[in-house]
Structure formats: structure tokens, C-alpha cells
ZAMARGU-4260 file (C-alpha; in steps of 0.2 Angstrom, whole numbers, plus 5000, padded with zeros to 4 digits):
<rodrens>
0) 5724/5635/5758 | 5717/5651/5767 | 5712/5656/5747 | 5706/5640/5746 | 5694/5642/5760
5) 5689/5659/5755 | 5686/5654/5737 | 5674/5640/5744 | 5666/5651/5757 | 5661/5664/5744
10) 5656/5651/5734 | 5644/5643/5745 | 5637/5662/5748 | 5636/5665/5729 | 5627/5649/5727
15) 5614/5652/5738 | 5610/5668/5731 | 5609/5660/5713 | 5597/5647/5721 | 5587/5663/5727
20) 5588/5670/5711 | 5582/5655/5702 | 5567/5654/5714 | 5563/5671/5710 | 5565/5667/5691
25) 5554/5653/5693 | 5539/5662/5702 | 5541/5678/5691 | 5531/5670/5675 | 5517/5666/5688
30) 5517/5684/5695 | 5517/5691/5677 | 5504/5679/5672 | 5492/5683/5687 | 5496/5703/5683
35) 5492/5701/5665 | 5475/5691/5667 | 5471/5705/5681 | 5473/5719/5667 | 5470/5711/5649
40) 5454/5702/5643 | 5453/5687/5633 | 5446/5698/5619 | 5464/5708/5620 | 5473/5693/5624
45) 5468/5685/5608 | 5469/5700/5598 | 5487/5703/5602 | 5493/5686/5598 | 5499/5684/5580
50) 5496/5666/5580 | 5478/5668/5582 | 5474/5681/5569 | 5467/5668/5559 | 5453/5664/5572
55) 5452/5683/5577 | 5448/5689/5563 | 5433/5675/5560 | 5426/5682/5575 | 5430/5700/5573
60) 5418/5698/5556 | 5405/5689/5566 | 5394/5699/5577 | 5387/5688/5588 | 5404/5678/5591
65) 5411/5695/5596 | 5398/5698/5608 | 5401/5681/5617 | 5420/5684/5617 | 5417/5701/5624
70) 5402/5699/5637 | 5398/5681/5643 | 5406/5669/5653 | 5416/5656/5642 | 5429/5643/5636
75) 5437/5646/5621 | 5445/5632/5611 | 5457/5641/5598 | 5465/5634/5583 | 5482/5640/5577
80) 5486/5649/5561 | 5495/5633/5555 | 5479/5624/5559 | 5470/5634/5547 | 5484/5632/5534
85) 5478/5613/5534 | 5459/5615/5536 | 5452/5609/5519 | 5434/5618/5523 | 5425/5631/5518
90) 5417/5638/5534 | 5422/5639/5552 | 5411/5634/5565 | 5415/5647/5578 | 5403/5642/5590
95) 5410/5624/5591 | 5426/5632/5597 | 5414/5639/5613 | 5406/5632/5629 | 5398/5644/5641
100) 5404/5635/5656 | 5424/5641/5659 | 5434/5627/5663 | 5453/5622/5665 | 5459/5609/5660
105) 5457/5598/5675 | 5439/5601/5675 | 5437/5596/5658 | 5423/5580/5658 | 5423/5566/5644
110) 5409/5579/5635 | 5411/5597/5635 | 5393/5606/5628 | 5397/5616/5614 | 5390/5634/5609
115) 5385/5626/5593 | 5365/5630/5588 | 5362/5612/5592 | 5372/5609/5608 | 5383/5597/5599
120) 5396/5592/5613 | 5415/5592/5612 | 5422/5575/5615 | 5439/5576/5628 | 5453/5562/5626
125) 5465/5561/5640 | 5481/5551/5633 | 5494/5547/5643 | 5511/5543/5631 | 5522/5534/5644
130) 5520/5530/5662 | 5524/5543/5672 | 5523/5558/5659 | 5510/5571/5659 | 5495/5567/5650
135) 5490/5573/5632 | 5472/5581/5630 | 5462/5581/5616 | 5446/5592/5609 | 5438/5578/5596
140) 5454/5576/5587 | 5463/5593/5591 | 5476/5592/5603 | 5476/5605/5616 | 5495/5613/5617
145) 5497/5612/5636 | 5509/5626/5638 | 5498/5639/5630 | 5482/5635/5637 | 5473/5636/5655
150) 5474/5655/5651 | 5461/5664/5665 | 5454/5680/5662 | 5441/5689/5669 | 5429/5703/5658
155) 5423/5718/5661 | 5407/5710/5669 | 5415/5702/5681 | 5414/5684/5670 | 5428/5670/5671
160) 5433/5665/5653 | 5448/5652/5649 | 5457/5650/5634 | 5464/5634/5626 | 5476/5635/5610
165) 5472/5619/5600 | 5481/5613/5585 | 5467/5609/5572 | 5450/5616/5567 | 5435/5609/5574
170) 5421/5603/5563 | 5402/5598/5568 | 5392/5589/5558 | 5387/5600/5544 | 5372/5600/5533
175) 5373/5600/5515 | 5367/5620/5507 | 5348/5624/5510 | 5346/5606/5520 | 5342/5606/5538
180) 5339/5591/5550 | 5323/5583/5557 | 5332/5582/5573 | 5345/5595/5578 | 5362/5587/5587
185) 5358/5568/5581 | 5362/5553/5588 | 5372/5539/5577 | 5354/5534/5571 | 5346/5551/5568
190) 5363/5553/5557 | 5360/5537/5547 | 5341/5543/5546 | 5345/5562/5541 | 5361/5556/5531
195) 5356/5563/5513 | 5353/5581/5523 | 5373/5580/5529 | 5388/5583/5519 | 5397/5566/5519
200) 5399/5568/5499 | 5403/5559/5489 | 5396/5544/5499 | 5380/5537/5503 | 5377/5523/5516
205) 5359/5518/5511 | 5363/5498/5511 | 5370/5497/5527 | 5358/5509/5534 | 5343/5497/5527
210) 5350/5482/5533 | 5351/5490/5549 | 5334/5493/5550 | 5328/5474/5543 | 5338/5468/5557
215) 5330/5479/5571 | 5347/5484/5577 | 5343/5503/5576 | 5343/5503/5596 | 5361/5499/5595
220) 5364/5517/5586 | 5352/5527/5597 | 5359/5521/5614 | 5363/5535/5624 | 5379/5537/5631
225) 5398/5537/5621 | 5403/5526/5609 | 5412/5524/5591 | 5403/5520/5575 | 5409/5513/5559
230) 5397/5515/5545 | 5402/5506/5527 | 5398/5517/5512 | 5389/5512/5497 | 5403/5508/5486
235) 5409/5494/5500 | 5393/5485/5493 | 5393/5489/5475 | 5411/5486/5470 | 5415/5468/5462
240) 5418/5457/5469 | 5404/5461/5479 | 5402/5458/5498 | 5386/5449/5498 | 5371/5460/5509
245) 5365/5443/5515 | 5380/5440/5525 | 5378/5455/5536 | 5369/5447/5550 | 5367/5456/5569
250) 5382/5450/5574 | 5392/5459/5560 | 5382/5476/5563 | 5387/5473/5584 | 5407/5471/5577
255) 5405/5489/5568 | 5401/5499/5586 | 5414/5502/5599 | 5405/5505/5616 | 5408/5518/5630
260) 5423/5527/5621 | 5421/5541/5607 | 5438/5537/5598 | 5444/5551/5585 | 5458/5548/5575
265) 5473/5558/5581 | 5470/5552/5598 | 5465/5535/5593 | 5476/5520/5603 | 5485/5513/5587
270) 5489/5495/5587 | 5478/5492/5603 | 5463/5478/5600 | 5448/5485/5606 | 5431/5476/5611
275) 5415/5480/5601 | 5399/5476/5605 | 5402/5458/5598 | 5412/5451/5611 | 5403/5434/5617
280) 5410/5419/5621 | 5406/5409/5604 | 5410/5424/5595 | 5424/5439/5599 | 5427/5454/5586
285) 5440/5468/5591 | 5444/5484/5581 | 5459/5491/5579 | 5467/5508/5573 | 5480/5507/5560
290) 5489/5522/5553 | 5498/5519/5537 | 5512/5533/5530 | 5514/5550/5537 | 5512/5569/5533
295) 5502/5574/5518 | 5500/5554/5512 | 5492/5548/5530 | 5478/5536/5529 | 5470/5528/5544
300) 5463/5510/5542 | 5453/5500/5555 | 5456/5482/5557 | 5441/5470/5563 | 5448/5453/5570
305) 5435/5439/5572 | 5440/5426/5585 | 5431/5410/5588 | 5422/5410/5573 | 5405/5402/5569
310) 5398/5395/5552 | 5395/5410/5543 | 5411/5421/5549 | 5427/5416/5543 | 5441/5420/5559
315) 5454/5432/5556 | 5456/5451/5551 | 5447/5463/5539 | 5453/5478/5534 | 5444/5495/5529
320) 5451/5513/5527 | 5442/5527/5535 | 5435/5538/5521 | 5428/5550/5531 | 5433/5552/5547
325) 5427/5561/5563 | 5409/5565/5560 | 5403/5571/5582 | 5385/5565/5586 | 5376/5567/5602
330) 5380/5549/5608 | 5398/5548/5601 | 5408/5550/5582 | 5405/5540/5566 | 5417/5536/5555
335) 5414/5532/5536 | 5422/5516/5531 | 5425/5510/5512 | 5420/5491/5515 | 5412/5482/5528
340) 5422/5474/5544 | 5421/5456/5549 | 5414/5449/5531 | 5428/5438/5523 | 5421/5439/5505
345) 5437/5437/5493 | 5449/5424/5488 | 5469/5429/5491 | 5471/5432/5473 | 5456/5443/5472
350) 5462/5453/5486 | 5479/5454/5480 | 5474/5460/5462 | 5460/5471/5467 | 5461/5488/5459
355) 5458/5502/5470 | 5463/5515/5480 | 5460/5507/5498 | 5473/5493/5497 | 5490/5494/5507
360) 5500/5484/5493 | 5497/5492/5475 | 5514/5493/5471 | 5516/5476/5475 | 5501/5473/5464
365) 5506/5484/5449 | 5523/5474/5450 | 5516/5456/5447 | 5505/5464/5434 | 5519/5471/5423
370) 5534/5463/5427 | 5529/5445/5433 | 5510/5440/5427 | 5513/5421/5426 | 5515/5423/5446
375) 5496/5425/5445 | 5494/5407/5436 | 5503/5399/5452 | 5491/5407/5464 | 5476/5401/5454
380) 5480/5385/5456 | 5483/5384/5474 | 5468/5378/5484 | 5474/5386/5502 | 5489/5402/5504
385) 5498/5412/5514 | 5505/5425/5505 | 5517/5441/5514 | 5516/5455/5504 | 5528/5467/5505
390) 5522/5486/5510 | 5524/5499/5495 | 5538/5507/5500 | 5549/5491/5502 | 5543/5487/5484
395) 5548/5506/5478 | 5565/5502/5486 | 5567/5487/5476 | 5564/5494/5458 | 5576/5506/5461
400) 5589/5492/5460 | 5596/5482/5445 | 5587/5465/5452 | 5572/5470/5439 | 5582/5465/5424
405) 5580/5447/5429 | 5564/5441/5427 | 5567/5423/5431 | 5575/5428/5448 | 5561/5440/5450
410) 5547/5426/5450 | 5558/5415/5462 | 5557/5430/5475 | 5539/5432/5474 | 5535/5413/5476
415) 5546/5414/5490 | 5531/5426/5498 | 5519/5414/5497 | 5517/5396/5508 | 5505/5382/5501
420) 5494/5384/5517 | 5484/5395/5530 | 5496/5401/5543 | 5490/5413/5556 | 5501/5423/5566
425) 5495/5414/5582 | 5503/5398/5575 | 5519/5406/5571 | 5519/5408/5589 | 5513/5394/5594
430) 5528/5385/5584 | 5541/5396/5589 | 5542/5390/5606 | 5562/5386/5609 | 5566/5383/5589
435) 5565/5393/5573 | 5551/5390/5565 | 5552/5387/5546 | 5542/5384/5532 | 5542/5378/5513
440) 5537/5392/5500 | 5532/5388/5483 | 5552/5391/5478 | 5558/5375/5477 | 5571/5370/5490
445) 5566/5389/5498 | 5560/5389/5518 | 5557/5405/5528 | 5559/5407/5546 | 5551/5416/5559
450) 5559/5423/5574 | 5549/5432/5590 | 5555/5446/5597 | 5549/5452/5616 | 5548/5470/5620
455) 5558/5471/5637 | 5544/5485/5643 | 5528/5478/5637 | 5533/5460/5634 | 5524/5460/5618
460) 5531/5448/5606 | 5533/5455/5588 | 5536/5442/5572 | 5551/5443/5562 | 5550/5432/5545
465) 5568/5428/5537 | 5569/5424/5517 | 5585/5423/5506 | 5594/5433/5518 | 5583/5446/5521
470) 5575/5450/5538 | 5557/5456/5537 | 5548/5464/5552 | 5527/5460/5553 | 5517/5475/5550
475) 5499/5470/5549 | 5495/5453/5550 | 5479/5440/5548 | 5471/5447/5534 | 5459/5433/5530
480) 5454/5427/5514 | 5443/5413/5508 | 5457/5402/5505 | 5470/5409/5519 | 5477/5425/5523
485) 5489/5440/5519 | 5500/5447/5531 | 5509/5464/5527 | 5529/5465/5529 | 5541/5479/5529
490) 5555/5471/5515 | 5555/5462/5500 | 5560/5445/5504 | 5574/5437/5495 | 5581/5455/5487
495) 5597/5457/5497 | 5602/5472/5506 | 5614/5468/5518 | 5634/5463/5516 | 5638/5446/5524
500) 5646/5454/5540 | 5630/5465/5543 | 5619/5449/5540 | 5628/5440/5553 | 5627/5454/5566
505) 5607/5454/5563 | 5602/5438/5560 | 5595/5431/5580 | 5601/5413/5574 | 5619/5416/5569
510) 5623/5429/5586 | 5639/5417/5590 | 5649/5414/5575 | 5647/5434/5575 | 5654/5437/5591
515) 5665/5425/5589 | 5673/5433/5573 | 5670/5451/5581 | 5684/5447/5595 | 5695/5441/5583
520) 5692/5454/5570 | 5689/5439/5558 | 5673/5449/5553 | 5682/5465/5547 | 5684/5456/5530
525) 5665/5453/5527 | 5661/5470/5523 | 5673/5471/5506 | 5662/5472/5492 | 5675/5467/5480
530) 5675/5450/5486 | 5663/5436/5482 | 5661/5424/5499 | 5653/5410/5503 | 5653/5406/5522
535) 5646/5390/5529 | 5639/5397/5547 | 5636/5386/5561 | 5617/5392/5569 | 5618/5396/5587
540) 5612/5379/5593 | 5625/5369/5582 | 5638/5377/5593 | 5630/5376/5609 | 5628/5356/5606
545) 5646/5354/5599 | 5653/5361/5615 | 5640/5349/5626 | 5647/5334/5615 | 5665/5341/5617
550) 5666/5345/5637 | 5685/5345/5635 | 5683/5360/5625 | 5684/5375/5636 | 5672/5389/5627
555) 5683/5403/5640 | 5700/5398/5632 | 5693/5396/5615 | 5685/5414/5617 | 5702/5422/5624
560) 5714/5413/5611 | 5709/5424/5597 | 5723/5415/5585 | 5713/5400/5588 | 5695/5404/5586
565) 5701/5414/5569 | 5708/5397/5562 | 5693/5387/5565 | 5682/5402/5557 | 5694/5402/5544
570) 5689/5383/5539 | 5670/5389/5535 | 5674/5405/5524 | 5677/5402/5505 | 5683/5417/5494
575) 5683/5414/5476 | 5678/5426/5460 | 5660/5419/5462 | 5648/5413/5476 | 5643/5393/5477
580) 5624/5391/5481 | 5622/5372/5487 | 5615/5369/5469 | 5631/5372/5463 | 5640/5363/5475
585) 5627/5348/5473 | 5630/5348/5455 | 5650/5347/5457 | 5651/5335/5470 | 5651/5319/5460
590) 5664/5313/5474 | 5672/5327/5485 | 5676/5346/5482 | 5690/5355/5487 | 5687/5373/5490
595) 5699/5388/5495 | 5696/5395/5513 | 5705/5410/5518 | 5715/5400/5528 | 5731/5389/5525
600) 5720/5374/5523 | 5708/5370/5509 | 5689/5362/5514 | 5686/5347/5506 | 5668/5343/5507
605) 5653/5332/5497 | 5636/5337/5495 | 5620/5328/5491 | 5602/5333/5491 | 5587/5323/5499
610) 5570/5326/5502 | 5573/5344/5496 | 5585/5347/5507 | 5604/5349/5507 | 5617/5339/5517
615) 5637/5340/5519 | 5650/5328/5523 | 5667/5338/5530 | 5680/5324/5525 | 5691/5329/5543
620) 5676/5320/5551 | 5668/5309/5538 | 5649/5316/5546 | 5635/5322/5536 | 5625/5337/5543
625) 5611/5346/5539 | 5610/5363/5531 | 5597/5373/5539 | 5596/5386/5528 | 5604/5385/5511
630) 5608/5400/5501 | 5604/5416/5511 | 5608/5428/5498 | 5622/5444/5503 | 5626/5458/5493
635) 5643/5452/5493 | 5641/5433/5493 | 5630/5418/5501 | 5629/5412/5520 | 5625/5393/5522
640) 5618/5388/5539 | 5624/5372/5543 | 5620/5361/5561 | 5637/5355/5564 | 5654/5367/5564
645) 5668/5359/5556 | 5680/5358/5569 | 5690/5345/5578 | 5691/5343/5597 | 5709/5347/5597
650) 5705/5363/5588 | 5696/5370/5603 | 5709/5362/5617 | 5722/5378/5621 | 5739/5369/5617
655) 5748/5384/5625 | 5755/5391/5609 | 5743/5403/5604 | 5742/5421/5614 | 5727/5420/5627
660) 5720/5438/5630 | 5710/5443/5647 | 5692/5443/5647 | 5688/5461/5637 | 5670/5468/5639
665) 5667/5463/5620 | 5671/5445/5629 | 5659/5448/5641 | 5646/5452/5630 | 5648/5436/5622
670) 5647/5426/5638 | 5630/5435/5642 | 5625/5432/5624 | 5631/5412/5627 | 5622/5410/5642
675) 5605/5419/5632 | 5606/5405/5619 | 5610/5392/5631 | 5594/5397/5641 | 5585/5397/5624
680) 5589/5381/5619 | 5586/5373/5636 | 5604/5369/5640 | 5608/5378/5652
</rodrens>
């Protein structure tokens, strides 16, 4: 006891020493920084920092810049060596990295006047990644590295100087060799007027500039303050099929301007719809920044979305790639885009097959042209269409499989991506309340199914689409065409990549069957790839409805009696040397079929087809049930989603013969799942 007491006493004393020492260590960097700042200068600090050697060497070779660094009051934004490795321009504008006013991070306003000859402003963006986190700071499109910034110095003349380190080189508006601007530090309209003298090669913007002038909207581009301007380049009006210049009116022009914000591409609020100048009751246009791919392959697009259309403009989204970004002007920032926003000028077939580098579906286009040109004939015969286009990465993954050898199957899969109607994302969401929304595709007897997933933090609802056993997420929706819409998704529908077990686990309408099989280990076999499964899976709503109609059956007892629940699931699973599609079963079912299950009893059914839908009659009950989703393809079998389980009431009533297990955490998870499903279908 005495030893314990002594140890405890010493531990407490040593603990206090450690706390004191820790506090001293935390103060040490502050003391060191203060000491360093009082003796070092900004010039010596930059000279001695190996990560600023590129920037310092440029200043060292520039007599005027070095004089400012040594003798003047200054804020300097210094790019790292890594920033210079990514920098593609030949010239670095040193003065554009400096301001004559010393400003700590907390003192940075929305704009900072640079020491550039024309006084071109630097734009400051504050962005908070998550609630409660420290905000990120950007100067133009460069991020300020917080932990290496706010370094304060006093030069030999007693002037304050502050150093901030950034991750990119700052580029002002630059002129072509031997050209000068009529107006230094031009606004957006001055940029357009003097554009021939500005380095935007190889682009031209004459057509849009002329239209602005004809419609007397130049005041929009002269307006003081800050805005973000999107200017379509000349090729956007010349490339066939040509957007008609006559469609550009005042409202279209205003739809190319985001007021009161200078938005550079790096800190842009990606995925957030931003109001444009054209945002009135009868016509509202928003613009959303969209990033495609990462690293060297990264591309930035903007998407205009037109709501409450008038007689001239089609509702929906128009997408344009930014071909030259982040051109600072005195009243904001200019981005050059490859085509006009707002204007819908192409049919779905034209948009799908256009041969330019600015689309998001070039691999899908190449797949069609090289392997299934007859698919285009299907589109030519349609008056309205919605196309679910897989992004390039999904097509590339599919082309590496053996799937490409079956051209007939490929055409069926492509047709599954087309709906003969104009379907917006809003329509999908409205029709998906409390039930699964399904739409027939151009593939006979094939539907696609939609589900809404709600983000628990933001409560935003995202859309997923399921077709042929593949569940895809919506990447970008509502791209408008003259005859419908294009929605970009992240997978090829109908090209299976999951086993039966994996499909059960991830499909939102098969939760209960999955959890029943998980509890009694029935699912373990469904990952085997050396077997071929045909699984008749009751959807969640089918199980819930069955228990409502059979109150004598106890769900708790069924879940806890694993032998009993396993026996019920065995009624539904066929194992053979082949799979059985619903078409196969219909052709075989002149009277009744006897199929081998994994259990001791066979499954005896009849199959019929009416109005492009399949129905199954189970001999034990004589009741016909709808096949809600047929032929959900998996890598080791097929799933048929049915509306009534193959089960008798006495199958669900515990006789006392089977082993009853206490409720486990997995059982409790299932209970929560059941309650969630009940709530979804309004049964709880």
C-alpha cells in the first residue's frame, strides 16, 4: 500500500512537471519566431529557405524587385518550388506577387492592390471545408499555406514586411509581345475591347463581343465591384452544328455573369448552383462548377441550368469546358469557355456523336461507332429520348472484359441506357416518393429503377439508377437537348461486376432478404464463382406485406430461428450448371416447371408473360405474383425480384423444434432495418 501511495504521489508530481514542460515547449516556437523576426529580415528569410529558391532567384535577378524586397513596406505571396515545376508560362510577374501594404491573414480584404504596373488586384477567397474547421485562404487560384504564412519582419528602415507562402504562381492579365493595352488594368469590357492585344492564344471572342455591343449589354461588363464572367470563344459559334447567334439575347448574355463574386477555379464551390444576373421569376439561370478527373487530366466545366423557360430557351443544363481560366480584371475574373451557356442547339444524337475534345463521353461515342453503329439508327428513329451516358472510366473498364465479344449483347446493353421519353432529375425525384420509380428502356422487357439516397448531414438527395444488375450513381444530370436529356452516370448498366451476394448487400430494395441470409449464413455460398445461381428474391415491400397479411407469423421468432429462416430461403434459390432467365422459364413452362433448389424440396412453378411483364405461380399456393425486376445479372448468376415470397404461414410459425438463438447485434441491426423499411412504405 505504501509503495502504491508513493508511486501515486510521484506520478502526480512528475505529471505536473510534464504539464509545465509541455506548456514551455508550446511557447518555445512563439519565442523563437519573435526572436527570429527581430533579427532576420524578409530578404534573408527568403534567401535561406530552400523551398523558395526559384522565386528568390527571380527577385535576385530583378533590381527593382530586389529593392522593394529590401527597402519597402511589403506583403509578399511567395510560390514554392513545386509551384514553379507546374507553371507552364515563360514569364513570372514578380510585382503581381507583392502589395505595398503589410497585411496579416486576418487583415486580407476581398481584394488586395498589387504592385503590378497597372495595379491589377489580387482576389482573396475564404473557404471553410467543414463546419467548425479553420477556413482555407486563397489568393486568386493559389492556396495560402497557413502554417508557413503570417511571418512578420522589420527591415533595416523600420518598415513592416509580411510573408505568405502559396502553392501556385500568380498570373495577371498579360499582353502579346509588342502590344499594349489602351486602358491599364481593364475591366471585363476593356478586356473584350482590347482582346487582340491580350495573350489568349489560340482563342478569339469576336462574335460574343459583337453580340454584347449590338444588344447594348456592355454596361454589365463595365459594372464596378466584382463579378465572374464567362466568355464563349469563337469556335463555339463556328463548329457544326453551329449554335445560332440569333438565339443570343440579353437574357442569355446575363446568364454568363455571376455577380458579386470573383470565382477562381481552385477555390470554386464545386457542385453548388450559383445565381447569375439572369435570375428573375419567369426565367432563372444558375451556373455550377464541375470538375472532371484529377491531376494532369483534370478539366473544369461550368454547367448552366435554365429554369422556368420562356418561348426561346429550353429548360435544363448546358455544359461548357473552361478553355482558359482565371484571367483577372479590375472588376472580377474572366473564364473563356468552349461554347455558349444557356442555349440548347443540338439533338441528343448530335450531342452524343459530336467529335470534339470538350465532351465527357468520348469513350462511349467511340464504343458505339466502333462496335455498335446500328445503335445510332435506333436513336434516329426517336422523337424524344433520355440517354444515361456512362463516363469514360466506366466504358474503359467494361472494354477490358470479355463482354465485347458478344455484339448482340452489347447492343442490348446500349439500348438499356435509352428511355423513349424526356426525363428530368426532378421528375425522377417526384416519382420516387415512397416507392421505387421504374421506366421501360429501349431494350425489350428491360426497365431501369431509381432510388434516392439522402445525405445525413446536408439532407441533399442523390439519385442512383439500377439496370441489369448494375447500380450507378448520377454524376451530372439534366444536360438538355432539343429532344430530351442526357444524364452522366458512373457505371455501364447491364455489365455485371458483382456476385449474387454482393448485389444483395448493396441493392436498396433487397435489404431484408440480405439480412435474413446473413444471420443464418445462407449468403456465404452466394459468393462462389464456380456455381450458377438463379435466385427469386422477394423485395423488402413483399416481405413487409406478407407479415401484415399473416399476423400469426412472428418476425422476431423467424429471425431468431436460423434453421427455419434458412429453410424458407432455400425455397427461393436454384443451383444448376446454368442460369434461368425469365424468358427461358417462360419458354420452358408449357405446364409447370420443377427446378432443383439448394434445399431438400424442389421448386414447382408456372411462368407467363402479359403486357411485357412476367408472372410466376407457385404451386404450393396457386397464387400468381409479379416479377418486379427480371434478369438482374450478376457475375455468378441471375436475380429475379418478386412481389410475394414463396412461403406458407406455417413455415413462419415456430414449432419449437428448431434452435432459437438470442437476439444478437446483427439481429438488432435487422430489427432497425425492418423498422426503416416499414417507415419507408408507410406501414409503421
